[in-house]
C-alpha positions in Angstrom: 19.8 -14.8 -23.1 20.2 -13.4 -19.6 17.1 -13.6 -17.4 18.6 -11.8 -14.5 16.3 -9.2 -13.0 17.8 -5.7 -12.7 16.3 -3.2 -10.4 17.3 0.5 -10.6 16.2 3.2 -8.2 16.3 7.0 -8.8 15.4 10.2 -7.0 13.9 13.2 -8.8 12.2 16.5 -7.8 8.6 16.6 -6.6 7.4 18.4 -9.7 5.4 17.1 -12.7 8.3 18.1 -15.1 10.7 16.1 -13.1 8.6 13.1 -12.1 6.2 12.4 -14.8 8.7 12.3 -17.6 11.1 9.9 -15.9 8.3 7.6 -14.9 7.0 7.5 -18.4 10.4 6.8 -19.8 11.0 4.1 -17.2 7.8 2.4 -18.1 8.6 2.4 -21.8 12.1 1.2 -21.1 10.7 -1.7 -19.1 8.4 -2.7 -22.0 11.4 -3.0 -24.2 13.6 -4.5 -21.5 11.4 -6.7 -19.2 14.3 -7.7 -17.1 15.0 -4.1 -16.0 12.7 -2.3 -13.5 13.2 1.3 -12.7 11.5 3.0 -9.8 11.5 6.7 -9.0 11.1 8.5 -5.7 10.1 12.1 -5.3 12.0 14.5 -3.1 11.5 18.2 -2.3 14.0 20.1 -4.4 15.8 21.6 -1.4 16.6 18.1 -0.1 18.1 17.0 -3.4 20.6 19.9 -3.4 22.0 19.2 0.0 
């Protein structure tokens, strides 16, 4: 079994439909895969498009 910790980072829009769903999914994924941690950062939508 591999005990290596994996840390993933993502960027999503600063809106509840964009942020809340990915955070909830990341939390559930971490429960099933404790060696993987996913963190999300909010950005204003115009800064993502550029």
